[in-house]
N, CA, C and O of each residue as an XYZ file, in Angstrom:
684
protein
N      22.330    -18.936     56.499
C      21.457    -19.801     56.067
C      20.459    -20.754     56.376
O      20.847    -21.646     57.131
N      19.733    -20.791     56.146
C      19.071    -22.158     57.186
C      17.620    -23.089     56.829
O      16.493    -22.997     56.342
N      18.545    -23.995     57.443
C      18.014    -25.666     56.603
C      16.883    -25.919     57.981
O      17.059    -25.704     59.181
N      15.444    -26.568     57.093
C      14.769    -27.072     58.398
C      14.281    -28.055     57.072
O      13.736    -27.831     55.991
N      14.978    -29.709     58.039
C      14.666    -31.062     57.155
C      13.033    -31.458     58.444
O      12.713    -30.929     59.508
N      12.397    -32.596     57.630
C      11.512    -33.452     57.727
C      11.206    -34.421     57.013
O      11.764    -34.688     55.948
N      10.059    -35.212     57.646
C       9.533    -36.518     56.849
C       7.956    -36.255     56.574
O       6.926    -36.263     57.248
N       8.323    -36.015     55.203
C       6.766    -35.578     54.308
C       6.161    -36.424     54.053
O       6.711    -37.217     53.289
N       4.685    -36.783     54.520
C       3.664    -37.438     54.475
C       2.660    -37.230     53.151
O       2.541    -36.187     52.509
N       2.123    -38.219     52.965
C       1.749    -37.932     51.439
C       0.200    -37.509     52.141
O      -0.670    -37.064     51.392
N       0.024    -37.621     53.091
C      -0.932    -36.006     53.153
C      -0.930    -34.087     53.383
O      -1.614    -33.063     53.393
N       0.691    -34.790     53.567
C       1.350    -32.602     53.815
C       1.769    -32.980     51.619
O       1.872    -31.950     50.952
N       1.854    -33.646     51.242
C       2.001    -33.311     49.947
C       0.793    -33.218     49.280
O       0.791    -32.600     48.216
N      -0.580    -33.870     49.822
C      -1.894    -33.778     48.854
C      -1.652    -31.996     49.498
O      -1.104    -31.042     48.945
N      -2.208    -32.084     50.633
C      -2.523    -30.794     51.576
C      -1.650    -29.537     50.642
O      -1.844    -28.340     50.428
N      -0.922    -30.237     50.363
C       0.321    -28.421     49.869
C      -0.465    -28.314     48.702
O      -0.990    -27.268     48.321
N      -0.571    -29.891     47.890
C      -0.932    -29.496     45.911
C      -2.583    -29.045     45.980
O      -3.110    -28.357     45.106
N      -3.147    -29.459     46.937
C      -4.190    -29.023     46.544
C      -4.357    -27.262     46.964
O      -4.856    -26.466     46.169
N      -3.880    -26.888     48.244
C      -4.187    -25.524     48.236
C      -3.264    -24.449     47.090
O      -3.783    -23.463     46.567
N      -1.992    -24.830     46.877
C      -1.321    -23.993     45.488
C      -2.786    -24.279     44.282
O      -3.629    -23.460     43.917
N      -2.655    -25.580     43.945
C      -3.916    -25.639     42.668
C      -5.276    -24.791     43.130
O      -5.954    -24.335     42.209
N      -5.704    -24.557     44.455
C      -6.942    -23.929     44.432
C      -6.823    -22.790     44.550
O      -7.589    -22.375     45.420
N      -6.403    -22.249     44.235
C      -5.310    -20.383     44.788
C      -5.410    -20.383     42.951
O      -6.037    -19.375     42.627
N      -5.045    -21.081     41.885
C      -5.105    -21.111     40.598
C      -5.962    -20.750     39.989
O      -6.826    -20.396     40.790
N      -6.421    -20.550     38.624
C      -7.374    -19.811     37.787
C      -8.586    -21.013     37.480
O      -9.816    -21.075     37.467
N      -6.969    -22.254     37.156
C      -7.571    -23.753     36.296
C      -9.032    -24.312     37.458
O      -9.961    -25.032     37.092
N      -8.837    -23.690     38.958
C      -9.409    -24.660     39.636
C     -10.586    -24.450     39.444
O     -11.463    -25.190     38.999
N     -10.617    -23.231     39.848
C     -12.267    -22.307     39.851
C     -13.069    -23.108     38.094
O     -14.185    -23.624     38.030
N     -12.361    -23.001     37.254
C     -13.167    -22.918     35.614
C     -13.131    -24.579     35.966
O     -14.221    -25.148     35.900
N     -11.884    -25.432     36.355
C     -12.606    -27.039     36.308
C     -13.326    -26.983     37.202
O     -13.801    -28.096     36.978
N     -13.979    -26.587     38.257
C     -15.019    -27.057     39.045
C     -15.957    -26.430     38.812
O     -16.984    -26.689     39.439
N     -15.955    -25.437     37.887
C     -17.045    -25.098     37.341
C     -17.836    -25.713     35.985
O     -19.024    -25.614     35.679
N     -16.890    -26.286     35.391
C     -16.671    -26.786     34.209
C     -17.018    -28.132     34.513
O     -17.374    -28.837     33.568
N     -16.982    -28.595     35.602
C     -16.974    -30.402     35.990
C     -18.245    -30.355     36.684
O     -18.537    -31.470     37.117
N     -19.206    -29.355     36.975
C     -20.111    -29.468     37.279
C     -21.223    -29.583     36.709
O     -22.257    -30.195     36.978
N     -20.662    -28.455     35.305
C     -21.991    -28.794     34.252
C     -22.130    -29.309     33.108
O     -23.181    -29.359     32.469
N     -20.539    -29.931     32.622
C     -20.647    -30.523     31.189
C     -21.382    -31.852     31.253
O     -22.132    -32.035     30.294
N     -21.344    -32.798     32.137
C     -22.261    -33.961     32.276
C     -23.392    -33.408     32.635
O     -24.196    -33.601     31.723
N     -23.925    -32.751     33.593
C     -25.739    -32.694     33.346
C     -25.757    -32.298     31.857
O     -26.042    -32.983     30.874
N     -25.427    -31.185     31.940
C     -25.646    -30.819     30.367
C     -25.790    -31.584     28.849
O     -26.451    -31.192     27.887
N     -24.805    -33.016     28.978
C     -25.064    -33.053     27.828
C     -26.458    -34.106     28.152
O     -27.420    -34.126     27.385
N     -26.381    -34.982     29.446
C     -27.010    -35.969     30.165
C     -29.217    -34.847     29.504
O     -30.289    -35.167     28.992
N     -28.653    -33.831     29.961
C     -30.027    -32.872     29.741
C     -30.466    -32.615     27.695
O     -31.592    -32.750     27.216
N     -29.578    -32.355     27.149
C     -29.175    -32.498     25.693
C     -29.989    -33.695     25.852
O     -31.202    -33.554     25.700
N     -29.540    -34.829     26.126
C     -29.864    -36.206     25.357
C     -31.595    -36.374     25.592
O     -32.450    -36.349     24.707
N     -31.785    -36.536     26.956
C     -33.260    -36.399     27.367
C     -33.787    -35.809     26.579
O     -34.648    -36.364     25.896
N     -33.428    -34.327     26.366
C     -34.421    -33.068     25.260
C     -34.871    -34.188     24.482
O     -35.774    -34.995     24.705
N     -33.875    -34.055     23.301
C     -34.264    -34.717     22.373
C     -35.069    -35.942     22.204
O     -35.970    -36.105     21.381
N     -34.689    -36.683     22.976
C     -35.138    -38.008     23.370
C     -37.298    -37.624     23.695
O     -38.237    -38.238     23.190
N     -37.329    -36.841     24.345
C     -38.654    -36.532     24.837
C     -39.284    -35.303     24.064
O     -40.391    -34.836     24.330
N     -38.393    -34.813     23.020
C     -39.056    -33.623     22.461
C     -40.302    -33.920     21.671
O     -41.260    -33.147     21.676
N     -40.276    -35.281     20.848
C     -41.143    -35.355     19.780
C     -41.970    -36.243     20.685
O     -42.482    -37.084     19.946
N     -42.362    -36.463     22.006
C     -43.129    -37.025     22.160
C     -43.604    -36.356     23.471
O     -42.868    -36.142     24.434
N     -44.867    -36.062     23.400
C     -45.744    -34.937     24.563
C     -46.042    -36.055     25.684
O     -46.142    -35.449     26.751
N     -46.206    -37.296     25.863
C     -46.225    -37.839     26.964
C     -45.176    -37.744     28.424
O     -45.258    -37.650     29.649
N     -44.092    -37.851     27.228
C     -42.689    -38.120     28.582
C     -42.213    -36.690     28.709
O     -41.001    -36.488     28.786
N     -43.051    -35.701     28.737
C     -42.742    -34.179     28.965
C     -42.665    -34.405     30.030
O     -41.697    -33.711     30.340
N     -43.145    -35.157     31.379
C     -42.810    -35.357     32.642
C     -41.356    -36.263     32.943
O     -40.451    -35.985     33.730
N     -41.403    -36.705     32.597
C     -40.360    -37.791     32.666
C     -38.744    -36.323     32.089
O     -37.638    -36.168     32.607
N     -39.412    -35.563     30.859
C     -38.005    -34.830     30.713
C     -37.651    -33.751     32.341
O     -36.634    -33.262     32.833
N     -39.395    -33.784     32.787
C     -39.159    -32.137     33.882
C     -37.737    -33.170     34.853
O     -36.513    -33.062     34.778
N     -38.703    -34.211     35.785
C     -37.963    -35.307     36.115
C     -36.451    -35.134     35.815
O     -35.726    -34.622     36.668
N     -36.008    -35.510     34.739
C     -34.209    -35.783     34.315
C     -33.916    -34.599     34.350
O     -32.843    -34.363     34.907
N     -34.738    -33.339     33.772
C     -33.849    -32.439     34.253
C     -33.900    -31.609     35.617
O     -33.714    -30.404     35.448
N     -34.123    -32.029     36.981
C     -34.276    -31.426     37.895
C     -33.512    -33.411     38.118
O     -34.397    -34.039     38.699
N     -32.619    -34.096     37.910
C     -32.278    -35.242     38.725
C     -31.438    -34.616     37.549
O     -32.003    -34.982     36.518
N     -30.781    -34.147     37.359
C     -28.955    -34.168     36.881
C     -28.649    -32.097     37.277
O     -27.548    -31.555     37.185
N     -30.068    -31.321     37.719
C     -29.545    -30.673     37.841
C     -28.874    -30.669     39.999
O     -28.181    -29.961     40.728
N     -29.712    -31.983     40.096
C     -29.185    -32.122     41.675
C     -28.040    -32.679     41.101
O     -27.062    -32.289     41.739
N     -27.771    -33.305     40.318
C     -26.484    -34.301     40.180
C     -24.816    -32.947     40.220
O     -23.812    -32.885     40.930
N     -25.244    -32.271     39.275
C     -24.840    -30.626     38.560
C     -24.330    -30.270     40.393
O     -23.129    -30.082     40.590
N     -25.001    -30.226     41.228
C     -24.834    -29.328     42.413
C     -24.269    -30.547     43.443
O     -24.347    -30.217     44.627
N     -23.912    -31.417     43.289
C     -23.947    -33.129     43.704
C     -22.167    -32.723     43.466
O     -21.346    -32.618     44.378
N     -21.924    -32.563     42.114
C     -20.593    -32.879     41.636
C     -19.800    -31.559     41.778
O     -18.576    -31.688     41.810
N     -20.354    -30.198     41.877
C     -19.588    -28.866     42.076
C     -19.191    -29.564     43.995
O     -18.041    -29.889     44.290
N     -20.533    -29.679     45.177
C     -20.045    -29.313     46.307
C     -19.163    -30.617     46.638
O     -18.984    -30.776     47.845
N     -18.769    -31.265     46.072
C     -17.632    -32.127     46.123
C     -16.786    -32.790     45.261
O     -16.544    -33.965     44.983
N     -16.316    -31.437     44.835
C     -15.403    -31.146     43.415
C     -13.926    -31.325     44.950
O     -12.833    -31.888     44.883
N     -14.274    -30.928     45.583
C     -12.633    -30.718     46.420
C     -12.082    -31.885     46.805
O     -10.895    -32.205     46.858
N     -13.399    -32.704     47.160
C     -12.796    -34.302     48.135
C     -12.529    -34.903     46.763
O     -11.975    -35.986     46.951
N     -12.703    -34.637     45.307
C     -12.952    -35.331     44.733
C     -11.365    -35.238     44.376
O     -10.666    -36.238     44.211
N     -10.900    -33.913     44.281
C      -9.362    -33.141     43.836
C      -8.251    -33.937     44.871
O      -7.107    -34.365     44.717
N      -9.158    -33.900     45.936
C      -7.489    -34.218     46.708
C      -7.360    -36.033     46.601
O      -6.356    -36.663     46.269
N      -8.904    -36.669     47.055
C      -8.851    -38.518     46.288
C      -7.695    -38.151     45.013
O      -6.519    -38.418     45.259
N      -7.943    -37.714     44.040
C      -7.052    -37.730     42.989
C      -5.403    -37.475     43.178
O      -4.402    -38.055     42.758
N      -5.617    -36.440     43.933
C      -3.804    -36.409     43.993
C      -3.449    -36.788     45.227
O      -2.353    -36.601     45.755
N      -4.503    -37.390     45.737
C      -3.186    -38.521     46.747
C      -3.291    -39.893     45.758
O      -2.813    -40.769     46.479
N      -3.502    -40.242     45.050
C      -3.750    -41.093     44.204
C      -2.486    -41.245     43.010
O      -1.764    -42.176     42.650
N      -2.571    -40.454     42.793
C      -1.291    -39.499     41.750
C      -0.279    -39.861     42.294
O       0.569    -40.623     41.830
N      -0.293    -39.083     43.840
C       1.046    -39.153     44.599
C       1.496    -40.963     44.881
O       2.361    -41.690     44.393
N       0.637    -41.124     45.693
C       0.947    -42.955     45.862
C       1.739    -43.945     44.885
O       2.805    -44.554     44.983
N       0.616    -43.825     43.765
C       0.919    -43.870     42.483
C       2.589    -43.560     41.785
O       3.149    -43.959     40.764
N       2.887    -42.897     42.610
C       4.373    -42.356     41.741
C       5.472    -42.536     43.278
O       6.645    -42.181     43.163
N       5.091    -42.965     44.322
C       5.627    -42.638     45.429
C       5.799    -43.443     46.408
O       6.804    -43.842     46.998
N       4.582    -43.657     46.524
C       3.995    -45.798     47.229
C       3.570    -44.229     48.988
O       3.956    -43.061     49.042
N       2.717    -45.010     50.013
C       2.222    -44.432     50.706
C       3.491    -44.249     51.986
O       3.242    -44.780     53.068
N       4.698    -43.566     51.837
C       5.123    -43.317     53.092
C       5.925    -41.557     52.927
O       5.776    -40.610     52.154
N       6.585    -41.779     53.846
C       7.306    -40.633     54.194
C       8.701    -40.338     53.455
O       9.490    -41.177     53.021
N       8.800    -39.086     53.421
C       9.510    -38.543     52.043
C      10.531    -37.652     52.483
O      10.074    -36.549     52.781
N      11.755    -37.766     52.620
C      12.378    -36.434     52.991
C      12.462    -35.142     52.458
O      12.433    -34.947     51.243
N      12.546    -34.411     53.134
C      11.975    -33.170     52.664
C      13.001    -31.954     52.984
O      13.871    -32.383     53.742
N      13.159    -30.879     52.737
C      13.915    -29.898     53.184
C      13.510    -28.434     52.820
O      12.890    -28.364     51.758
N      13.702    -27.363     53.403
C      13.329    -26.156     53.333
C      14.307    -25.594     53.506
O      14.793    -25.920     54.589
N      15.361    -24.294     52.548
C      16.629    -23.946     52.641
C      16.408    -22.659     52.562
O      15.754    -22.310     51.579
N      16.705    -21.948     53.196
C      16.551    -20.196     53.301
C      18.008    -19.287     53.208
O      18.623    -19.017     54.239
N      18.380    -18.947     52.160
C      19.816    -18.306     51.740
C      19.021    -16.966     51.427
O      17.791    -16.963     51.412
N      19.780    -15.824     51.175
C      19.806    -14.319     51.024
C      18.784    -13.585     50.378
O      18.175    -12.523     50.509
N      18.860    -15.109     49.217
C      17.937    -14.680     47.924
C      16.453    -15.273     47.936
O      15.419    -14.646     47.705
N      16.607    -16.842     48.311
C      15.350    -17.329     47.710
C      15.470    -18.714     48.948
O      16.435    -19.280     49.463
N      13.775    -18.900     49.095
C      13.595    -19.882     49.652
C      12.829    -21.224     48.968
O      11.810    -21.164     48.281
N      13.804    -22.835     49.436
C      13.988    -23.431     48.249
C      13.567    -24.658     49.584
O      13.780    -24.849     50.781
N      12.753    -25.343     48.280
C      11.941    -26.575     49.002
C      12.617    -27.613     47.949
O      12.893    -27.321     46.785
N      12.831    -28.856     48.552
C      13.524    -30.495     48.616
C      13.113    -31.729     48.587
O      13.028    -32.177     49.731
N      12.867    -32.360     47.904
C      11.854    -33.723     47.836
C      11.894    -34.797     47.702
O      10.908    -35.474     47.994
N      13.544    -35.624     46.996
C      13.106    -36.708     46.488
C      13.957    -36.275     45.191
O      13.525    -36.587     44.081
N      15.020    -35.642     45.304
C      16.089    -35.106     44.305
C      15.596    -33.827     43.680
O      16.470    -33.236     43.046
N      13.927    -33.019     43.713
C      13.734    -32.429     43.404
C      13.749    -30.969     44.353
O      13.873    -30.748     45.557
N      13.561    -30.148     43.185
C      13.997    -28.556     44.175
C      13.182    -27.331     43.920
O      13.676    -26.340     43.380
N      12.501    -27.365     44.130
C      11.179    -25.485     43.728
C      11.874    -24.796     44.579
O      12.449    -25.182     45.597
N      11.762    -23.261     43.899
C      12.705    -22.485     44.450
C      11.920    -21.082     44.507
O      11.167    -20.899     43.551
N      11.978    -19.980     45.553
C      11.320    -18.524     45.320
C      11.809    -17.796     46.110
O      12.107    -17.771     47.304
N      11.865    -16.914     44.839
C      12.370    -15.527     45.583
C      11.751    -14.963     46.640
O      10.531    -14.951     46.805
N      12.530    -14.514     47.331
C      12.197    -13.822     48.949
C      11.524    -12.659     48.371
O      10.321    -12.461     48.545
N      12.409    -11.750     47.567
C      11.412    -10.319     47.700
C      10.375    -10.033     46.694
O      10.031     -8.928     46.275
N       9.747    -11.663     46.239
C       8.474    -12.072     45.677
C       7.658    -11.826     46.773
O       6.631    -11.189     46.535
N       7.957    -12.333     48.424
C       6.370    -12.831     49.131
C       5.522    -11.509     49.208
O       5.887    -10.335     49.267
N       4.593    -11.935     49.194
C       3.396    -10.709     48.934
C       2.895    -11.269     50.673
O       2.916    -10.151     51.188
N       2.486    -12.218     51.833
C       1.684    -12.484     52.228
C       2.512    -13.256     53.511
O       3.165    -13.858     52.659
N       3.047    -13.756     54.743
C       2.964    -14.659     55.932
C       1.689    -15.104     56.082
O       0.912    -14.239     55.679
N       0.999    -16.303     56.579
C       0.185    -16.070     57.233
C       0.015    -17.863     58.181
O      -0.372    -18.993     57.882
N       0.531    -17.221     59.299
C       0.821    -18.692     60.537
C      -1.179    -19.484     60.514
O      -2.156    -18.736     60.546
N      -1.249    -20.451     60.478
C      -2.118    -21.205     60.361
C      -1.998    -22.130     61.614
O      -1.036    -21.941     62.359
N      -3.007    -23.237     61.942
C      -3.038    -24.020     63.262
C      -1.634    -25.177     62.629
O      -0.593    -25.497     63.201
N      -2.136    -25.555     61.319
C      -0.503    -27.089     61.401
C       0.464    -26.373     60.095
O       1.452    -26.934     59.623
N      -0.015    -25.132     59.677
C       1.405    -25.118     58.780
C       1.397    -23.524     59.158
O       0.769    -22.735     59.865
N       2.791    -23.559     57.988
C       2.711    -21.486     57.425
C       2.580    -21.724     55.968
O       3.033    -22.659     55.308
N       2.056    -20.966     55.686
C       1.710    -20.670     53.797
C       2.372    -19.574     53.787
O       2.317    -18.942     54.842
N       3.219    -18.959     52.628
C       4.195    -18.377     52.981
C       3.327    -17.997     51.201
O       3.147    -18.958     50.454
N       2.953    -16.797     50.814
C       2.494    -16.691     49.508
C       2.825    -15.691     48.766
O       2.711    -14.604     49.332
N       3.385    -15.655     47.151
C       3.938    -15.232     46.465
C       3.307    -14.185     45.580
O       2.214    -14.349     45.038
N       4.239    -12.824     45.429
C       3.383    -11.868     44.123
C       2.952    -12.542     43.144
O       1.723    -12.471     43.173
N       3.327    -13.214     42.216
C       2.620    -13.658     41.618
C       1.787    -15.193     41.545
O       1.508    -15.642     40.434
N       1.497    -15.789     42.517
C       0.566    -16.699     42.768
C       0.759    -17.369     42.701
O       0.081    -18.177     42.066
N       2.459    -17.826     43.610
C       2.713    -18.788     43.647
C       3.087    -19.214     45.237
O       3.526    -18.331     45.973
N       2.825    -21.178     45.975
C       2.120    -20.691     47.548
C       4.009    -21.576     47.718
O       4.790    -22.166     46.971
N       3.954    -21.194     49.014
C       4.792    -22.297     50.075
C       3.980    -22.588     50.767
O       2.935    -21.937     50.766
N       4.161    -23.702     51.637
C       3.390    -24.119     52.970
C       4.545    -25.122     53.147
O       5.017    -25.920     52.337
N       5.028    -24.738     55.050
C       5.584    -25.713     55.324
C       4.655    -26.293     57.275
O       4.079    -25.771     58.229
N       4.856    -26.882     57.063
C       3.704    -27.867     58.466
C       4.633    -27.609     59.465
O       5.859    -27.664     59.559
N       3.846    -27.359     60.070
C       4.470    -27.079     61.561
C       5.277    -28.204     62.090
O       6.132    -28.022     62.956
N       5.047    -29.215     61.644
C       6.186    -30.334     62.405
C       6.858    -30.337     61.798
O       7.665    -31.199     62.144
N       7.323    -29.601     60.454
C       8.766    -29.541     59.956
C       9.820    -28.841     61.553
O      11.034    -28.953     61.729
N       9.114    -28.375     62.179
C      10.473    -27.087     63.389
C      10.567    -27.696     64.728
O       9.506    -27.701     65.351
N      11.237    -28.031     65.111
C      11.908    -28.672     66.106
C      10.859    -28.164     67.403
O      10.317    -28.885     68.240
N      10.780    -26.679     67.255
C       9.365    -25.907     68.504
C       8.939    -25.059     68.064
O       8.530    -25.097     66.904
N       8.887    -24.248     68.623
C       8.118    -22.979     68.623
C       8.910    -22.070     68.101
O       8.692    -21.405     67.089
N      10.220    -22.027     69.080
C      11.082    -20.977     68.891
C      11.683    -21.289     66.875
O      11.627    -20.271     66.186
N      12.049    -22.261     66.339
C      12.455    -22.770     65.470
C      11.565    -22.106     64.854
O      11.867    -21.135     64.160
N      10.633    -22.421     64.972
C       9.510    -21.101     63.411
C       9.637    -20.537     63.827
O       8.416    -20.457     63.688
N      10.131    -19.169     64.863
C       9.212    -17.927     64.958
C      10.998    -17.522     64.155
O      11.206    -16.793     63.185
N      11.845    -18.157     64.840
C      12.719    -17.684     64.183
C      13.184    -17.608     62.231
O      13.817    -16.785     61.570
N      12.381    -19.100     61.830
C      11.977    -18.829     60.297
C      11.379    -17.857     59.680
O      11.639    -17.209     58.666
N      10.184    -17.851     60.762
C       9.717    -16.994     59.968
C      10.001    -15.348     59.840
O       9.855    -14.717     58.794
N      10.516    -14.678     61.353
C      11.305    -13.671     60.890
C      12.596    -13.926     60.490
O      13.175    -13.045     61.126
N      13.428    -14.490     59.903
C      14.118    -14.191     58.789
C      13.841    -14.554     57.541
O      14.725    -14.422     56.695
N      12.689    -15.029     57.214
C      11.678    -14.548     56.396
C      11.252    -13.085     55.942
O      11.157    -12.840     54.739
N      11.013    -12.178     56.839
C      10.339    -11.258     56.668
C      11.212    -10.225     56.250
O      11.009     -9.291     55.474
N      12.655    -10.688     57.174
C      13.888    -10.083     57.159
C      13.602     -9.738     56.184
O      12.844     -8.810     55.900
N      14.651    -11.036     54.934
C      14.996    -11.438     53.959
C      13.851    -10.183     52.830
O      14.016     -9.215     52.088
N      13.083    -10.767     53.194
C      11.962    -10.339     52.161
C      11.555     -8.945     52.221
O      10.525     -8.645     51.618
N      12.212     -8.019     52.867
C      11.999     -6.466     53.385
C      12.718     -5.790     52.451
O      12.800     -4.563     52.503
């Protein structure tokens, strides 16, 4: 059994939640729905307000262009908005402080523990292990994701041993 203990920051948690959500089908649906719903409602209102008056047709087209720009802006800034919202939720629950966290690897599971809660991932369901610049991303065949920040490891050797143990148990 292997234990990795570290202090988890708000940024670590927000990044992990964001990347997990981004891999979800709901993310794409929400991003598109957010970009379409408000401008669409505005277009409908403006259309009915200007439909019966031919002199206001140019205003309609100007407003239509404005709504399309708002839609594009909403689509392009959705990720930033989502991260900001996840950060606010986390700070409201825990404050902006570091929290002790732990990763535990046994013969069947990779378990993440934080603030009295834990989530376990079955090692036999690992589909991919990716080493990024700032973390290790462990992807599972059911779509789950576990992100272990590099700062959780005391040195590069511990990180390599951790990855090797995941690969051995998973295969």
